[in-house]
C-alpha positions, 0 to 999 in steps of 0.5 A: 524277892522272887523273879520268874524268867521264861527262856526259849532256846534257839536251835543250833546252826553248825558253822563249818569252814575249811581252812587252807593255805594259799596253795589250797592244802588243808590247814590240818589240826590247826588250833583256833580260838572262839572269841565272840558270838555275835548277836543278830541285828534284829535281836535288840538286847543292847549288847552286839556280842558276847566276848569269850576271850577272857575265859581261860581254856574256853572255846578252844577249837581245832580243825580236823586232818582236812582242815575242817573247822566245825563250831557247835552249840551256836544259835541259828542266825548268830555269827562268830569271831575267831582267832588263829594264833599263828605258827611256823606255817601261818600268820596270826589272823582273825576271822568273822564268820556269818556276822553279816560283815561285807566280805570285800573292803569298802572303798573308804574302809581304812580299818584293818580287816579280818578274813570275812565269810558269810555262809548260807545254812548248811554250806561249807565255806573256804578261807585261805590263811595267810602264810607266816612272816617273821620279824627278827632282830636285835635291840641294843641300848643307845648309850652303851650299845649293850643288848637290851634284854627283856625289851618289849618289841611290838610289830604293827601291820597295816593293810594300806600303803599309807594311813589306816589302822593296824594290828600289833603283835608283842614280843620280848627280847632274850638275854642277848637282845634278840627277838623273833615275832610272827606278825599279822598279814600286811603291806606296811609295818612299824616296829617299836622297842621299849627297854624294861624299866 
């Protein structure tokens, strides 16, 4: 009927990273979503991460006017997974900070890799965000040639010239069958369109 649990809270360790564009200018006032807090390998708790992305309006972050992103209330030794949704200047992309993931792609690694940065305690890292790239077009119905209003359009981005995994972004055509989608960075792309029911 009764249970007692003693909890010991670890001290926080601020995670700081400066986000810039490919020319070195700060990504000022950029919204960033905290998607997960990663559990260190030495902590045997069964789960590798705590997923936060389904909590509405939780963990909404923003860079300051100098592009500096400060993540508070993270226990020392824990990493985080972040998402930049993208805008007219920057592509949608994911970031892994202090997760222990290697910063460089392995020789046989064919997965779609996010931006990775591991910093020492107190260090401010720097990451360059990829510029926005848009795919635009019109979807037509094959039998009639009429615009396919409300069609689902998906654009997958791959970082490999052949094979490898990809990251996709979905969109919907307007009443004239037109779409405009900001895609993940990549070197090879696949567009899929499906009409509404």
